[in-house]
FIMI-345917 format. One record per residue (C-alpha): residue number from 1; residue in one letter; x, y, z. Coordinates in nm, 3 decimals, m for minus. Layout:
REM FIMI-345917
DOLO     n   res         x         y         z
DOLO   NUM     A         X         Y         Z
...
END
This chain:
REM FIMI-345917
DOLO     n   res         x         y         z
DOLO     1     M    m0.802    m1.403    m1.685
DOLO     2     T    m1.107    m1.306    m1.834
DOLO     3     N    m1.265    m1.465    m1.541
DOLO     4     E    m1.075    m1.327    m1.276
DOLO     5     L    m1.159    m0.930    m1.411
DOLO     6     S    m1.543    m1.031    m1.375
DOLO     7     G    m1.742    m0.870    m1.154
DOLO     8     L    m1.412    m0.563    m1.095
DOLO     9     F    m1.550    m0.265    m1.284
DOLO    10     D    m1.883    m0.094    m1.276
DOLO    11     G    m1.991    m0.040    m1.648
DOLO    12     P    m1.925     0.291    m1.759
DOLO    13     I    m1.628     0.488    m1.674
DOLO    14     P    m1.812     0.716    m1.371
DOLO    15     G    m1.730     1.088    m1.307
DOLO    16     R    m1.489     1.232    m1.524
DOLO    17     R    m1.207     0.967    m1.482
DOLO    18     T    m0.998     0.932    m1.805
DOLO    19     M    m0.992     0.563    m1.957
DOLO    20     H    m0.629     0.539    m1.817
DOLO    21     E    m0.774     0.644    m1.481
DOLO    22     Y    m1.053     0.372    m1.505
DOLO    23     V    m0.818     0.120    m1.621
DOLO    24     Y    m0.552     0.224    m1.320
DOLO    25     S    m0.793     0.237    m1.058
DOLO    26     T    m1.001    m0.087    m1.079
DOLO    27     L    m0.715    m0.263    m1.117
DOLO    28     R    m0.513    m0.118    m0.878
DOLO    29     K    m0.792    m0.157    m0.621
DOLO    30     A    m0.883    m0.534    m0.707
DOLO    31     I    m0.470    m0.583    m0.684
DOLO    32     L    m0.478    m0.439    m0.306
DOLO    33     D    m0.850    m0.620    m0.199
DOLO    34     G    m0.674    m0.932    m0.301
DOLO    35     K    m0.897    m1.022    m0.558
DOLO    36     L    m0.629    m1.002    m0.814
DOLO    37     T    m0.372    m1.190    m0.616
DOLO    38     G     0.029    m1.268    m0.689
DOLO    39     G     0.142    m1.430    m0.991
DOLO    40     T    m0.219    m1.389    m1.188
DOLO    41     R    m0.161    m1.265    m1.548
DOLO    42     L    m0.269    m0.946    m1.650
DOLO    43     V    m0.320    m0.971    m2.087
DOLO    44     Q    m0.388    m0.645    m2.228
DOLO    45     A    m0.614    m0.761    m2.486
DOLO    46     D    m0.829    m0.956    m2.214
DOLO    47     I    m0.856    m0.650    m1.997
DOLO    48     A    m0.910    m0.450    m2.252
DOLO    49     S    m1.208    m0.657    m2.370
DOLO    50     T    m1.327    m0.746    m2.061
DOLO    51     M    m1.371    m0.302    m1.994
DOLO    52     G    m1.477    m0.229    m2.264
DOLO    53     V    m1.177     0.021    m2.366
DOLO    54     S    m0.894    m0.004    m2.597
DOLO    55     T    m0.497    m0.095    m2.523
DOLO    56     T    m0.402     0.214    m2.497
DOLO    57     P    m0.517     0.316    m2.163
DOLO    58     V    m0.485    m0.074    m2.042
DOLO    59     R    m0.114    m0.006    m2.144
DOLO    60     E    m0.027     0.294    m1.972
DOLO    61     A    m0.197     0.187    m1.657
DOLO    62     L    m0.013    m0.131    m1.632
DOLO    63     R     0.296     0.070    m1.676
DOLO    64     D     0.199     0.274    m1.400
DOLO    65     L     0.101    m0.027    m1.161
DOLO    66     A     0.441    m0.133    m1.253
DOLO    67     A     0.616     0.153    m1.183
DOLO    68     E     0.483     0.123    m0.843
DOLO    69     G     0.585    m0.199    m0.765
DOLO    70     L     0.212    m0.353    m0.797
DOLO    71     I     0.312    m0.584    m1.106
DOLO    72     K     0.580    m0.652    m1.325
DOLO    73     L     0.601    m0.626    m1.703
DOLO    74     D     0.686    m0.924    m1.889
DOLO    75     P     0.710    m0.830    m2.237
DOLO    76     H     0.585    m1.140    m2.357
DOLO    77     R     0.349    m1.226    m2.077
DOLO    78     G     0.180    m0.877    m2.046
DOLO    79     G     0.165    m0.765    m1.651
DOLO    80     I     0.222    m0.994    m1.370
DOLO    81     V     0.134    m0.902    m1.017
DOLO    82     H     0.373    m0.893    m0.767
DOLO    83     E     0.404    m1.170    m0.600
DOLO    84     L     0.451    m1.152    m0.178
DOLO    85     E     0.753    m1.332    m0.028
DOLO    86     F     0.882    m1.288     0.321
DOLO    87     G     1.192    m1.254     0.271
DOLO    88     E     1.111    m0.901     0.067
DOLO    89     L     0.915    m0.819     0.380
DOLO    90     E     1.167    m0.860     0.633
DOLO    91     E     1.460    m0.705     0.331
DOLO    92     I     1.204    m0.400     0.335
DOLO    93     L     1.134    m0.361     0.690
DOLO    94     R     1.498    m0.345     0.774
DOLO    95     L     1.551    m0.077     0.511
DOLO    96     R     1.241     0.099     0.689
DOLO    97     T     1.335     0.100     0.992
DOLO    98     I     1.709     0.263     0.891
DOLO    99     L     1.590     0.552     0.656
DOLO   100     E     1.211     0.650     0.852
DOLO   101     P     1.385     0.788     1.133
DOLO   102     E     1.613     1.004     0.926
DOLO   103     A     1.321     1.119     0.733
DOLO   104     I     1.099     1.184     1.035
DOLO   105     R     1.428     1.357     1.161
DOLO   106     R     1.451     1.599     0.851
DOLO   107     A     1.082     1.695     0.882
DOLO   108     W     1.082     1.758     1.221
DOLO   109     P     1.150     2.131     1.202
DOLO   110     H     0.862     2.168     0.923
DOLO   111     V     0.601     1.966     1.187
DOLO   112     T     0.311     2.221     1.243
DOLO   113     D    m0.044     2.220     1.426
DOLO   114     E    m0.200     2.233     1.109
DOLO   115     L     0.033     1.906     0.963
DOLO   116     I    m0.075     1.722     1.257
DOLO   117     D    m0.428     1.799     1.211
DOLO   118     E    m0.425     1.720     0.823
DOLO   119     I    m0.245     1.361     0.936
DOLO   120     E    m0.508     1.302     1.222
DOLO   121     A    m0.779     1.391     0.998
DOLO   122     V    m0.656     1.079     0.789
DOLO   123     H    m0.608     0.880     1.061
DOLO   124     H    m1.011     0.922     1.151
DOLO   125     N    m1.049     0.873     0.754
DOLO   126     I    m0.892     0.548     0.822
DOLO   127     G    m1.096     0.412     1.090
DOLO   128     T    m1.439     0.429     0.852
DOLO   129     A    m1.241     0.276     0.552
DOLO   130     S    m1.489     0.057     0.374
DOLO   131     S    m1.248    m0.161     0.221
DOLO   132     T    m0.881    m0.303     0.230
DOLO   133     S    m0.782    m0.086    m0.067
DOLO   134     E    m0.933     0.220     0.085
DOLO   135     F    m0.746     0.136     0.434
DOLO   136     V    m0.370     0.061     0.278
DOLO   137     Q    m0.448     0.422     0.054
DOLO   138     L    m0.492     0.625     0.350
DOLO   139     N    m0.225     0.401     0.577
DOLO   140     D     0.006     0.492     0.284
DOLO   141     R    m0.098     0.837     0.288
DOLO   142     F    m0.102     0.904     0.657
DOLO   143     H     0.275     0.819     0.698
DOLO   144     R     0.355     1.036     0.343
DOLO   145     L     0.223     1.323     0.533
DOLO   146     L     0.468     1.382     0.768
DOLO   147     F     0.778     1.199     0.529
DOLO   148     E     0.731     1.448     0.229
DOLO   149     K     0.801     1.728     0.470
DOLO   150     A     1.181     1.641     0.483
DOLO   151     A     1.361     1.842     0.235
DOLO   152     A     1.586     1.552     0.099
DOLO   153     P     1.456     1.419    m0.271
DOLO   154     R     1.713     1.174    m0.279
DOLO   155     L     1.618     1.002     0.050
DOLO   156     L     1.248     1.030    m0.018
DOLO   157     G     1.322     0.900    m0.388
DOLO   158     I     1.515     0.584    m0.172
DOLO   159     L     1.209     0.570     0.071
DOLO   160     E     0.953     0.554    m0.218
DOLO   161     T     1.089     0.237    m0.371
DOLO   162     L     1.020     0.047    m0.033
DOLO   163     T     0.658     0.238     0.071
DOLO   164     A     0.522     0.151    m0.278
DOLO   165     P     0.519    m0.252    m0.276
DOLO   166     W     0.471    m0.221     0.116
DOLO   167     V     0.118    m0.155     0.073
DOLO   168     M     0.075    m0.519    m0.097
DOLO   169     Y     0.201    m0.647     0.233
DOLO   170     V    m0.016    m0.405     0.464
DOLO   171     S    m0.334    m0.567     0.207
DOLO   172     A    m0.224    m0.953     0.248
DOLO   173     A    m0.234    m0.849     0.665
DOLO   174     L    m0.577    m0.740     0.655
DOLO   175     N    m0.674    m1.014     0.444
DOLO   176     Q    m0.507    m1.232     0.698
DOLO   177     D    m0.556    m1.129     1.048
DOLO   178     E    m0.910    m0.915     1.111
DOLO   179     Q    m0.744    m0.823     1.437
DOLO   180     H    m0.463    m0.629     1.196
DOLO   181     R    m0.667    m0.315     1.170
DOLO   182     E    m0.723    m0.210     1.509
DOLO   183     R    m0.366    m0.287     1.559
DOLO   184     A    m0.261    m0.063     1.320
DOLO   185     A    m0.510     0.225     1.420
DOLO   186     N    m0.322     0.205     1.768
DOLO   187     G    m0.014     0.213     1.605
DOLO   188     H    m0.134     0.538     1.447
DOLO   189     S    m0.283     0.706     1.769
DOLO   190     E     0.049     0.633     1.933
DOLO   191     I     0.210     0.820     1.667
DOLO   192     L    m0.024     1.118     1.705
DOLO   193     E    m0.006     1.128     2.044
DOLO   194     A     0.391     1.146     2.000
DOLO   195     L     0.340     1.443     1.741
DOLO   196     R     0.104     1.630     1.983
DOLO   197     N     0.367     1.604     2.270
DOLO   198     R     0.632     1.751     2.025
DOLO   199     D     0.798     1.454     2.109
DOLO   200     L     1.065     1.324     1.828
DOLO   201     D     1.196     1.028     1.976
DOLO   202     A     0.817     0.921     2.061
DOLO   203     V     0.729     0.992     1.721
DOLO   204     I     1.030     0.760     1.601
DOLO   205     E     0.994     0.493     1.862
DOLO   206     A     0.630     0.475     1.743
DOLO   207     S     0.650     0.444     1.380
DOLO   208     I     0.878     0.198     1.370
DOLO   209     E     0.657    m0.046     1.642
DOLO   210     H     0.397     0.069     1.379
DOLO   211     L     0.598    m0.064     1.103
DOLO   212     S     0.683    m0.434     1.269
DOLO   213     I     0.319    m0.484     1.317
DOLO   214     T     0.256    m0.611     0.950
DOLO   215     H     0.577    m0.832     0.935
DOLO   216     R     0.453    m1.016     1.285
DOLO   217     T     0.109    m1.049     1.143
DOLO   218     L     0.220    m1.222     0.834
DOLO   219     E     0.496    m1.413     0.978
DOLO   220     V     0.211    m1.544     1.227
DOLO   221     A     0.001    m1.601     0.924
DOLO   222     L     0.309    m1.824     0.702
DOLO   223     D     0.350    m2.036     1.030
DOLO   224     L     0.064    m2.133     1.055
DOLO   225     V     0.008    m2.223     0.655
DOLO   226     E     0.333    m2.385     0.688
DOLO   227     N     0.245    m2.601     1.009
DOLO   228     A    m0.109    m2.680     0.927
DOLO   229     S    m0.148    m3.020     0.864
DOLO   230     P    m0.371    m3.187     0.576
DOLO   231     S    m0.708    m3.259     0.657
END
């Protein structure tokens, strides 16, 4: 574990972040960048020692990561980075394709030019993202800006349980296929065009198609791994 943490942090806590925020953001970035892979053990004492902090902010950070679905807490082993499974990806995709159209419909009366401008600004920032973790966080924000306008707290709560772990699959797709970033950007452009045209059906159609991009990328990647011949 200590070796896996080497080089993942930048020494002194930058800016005004608390130790908890520092540990949380550092570990989250490492997970989304693929530097801490599925199944990796996150031992509180090792993290605290390597990052030069006490175990309290580490424990708090692990709880936050577990709440997002990025790790699983084990009372005997600490935290374990969530292992991606294609079956889980397919289940999340099916559920999101059912629930997200409803969330978009409920948010639709609250879509304004100002909101679309904000979504478009995030889209532009995605294009200049310098890391996988930055890309997936901005990608998540792009979609949340629309969903969070829906006056449906229970529906949004259910979607949160699906979108939180989804970021790990987007990250994996980016790391598996360098063309995934371009395809995702094109999908965002189609969603924005539909929003500008105030075409609800087109927004829903483009959003569902956008979700399937990650599924198709990982499906192909997994087939390549499974069918690869030993050298």
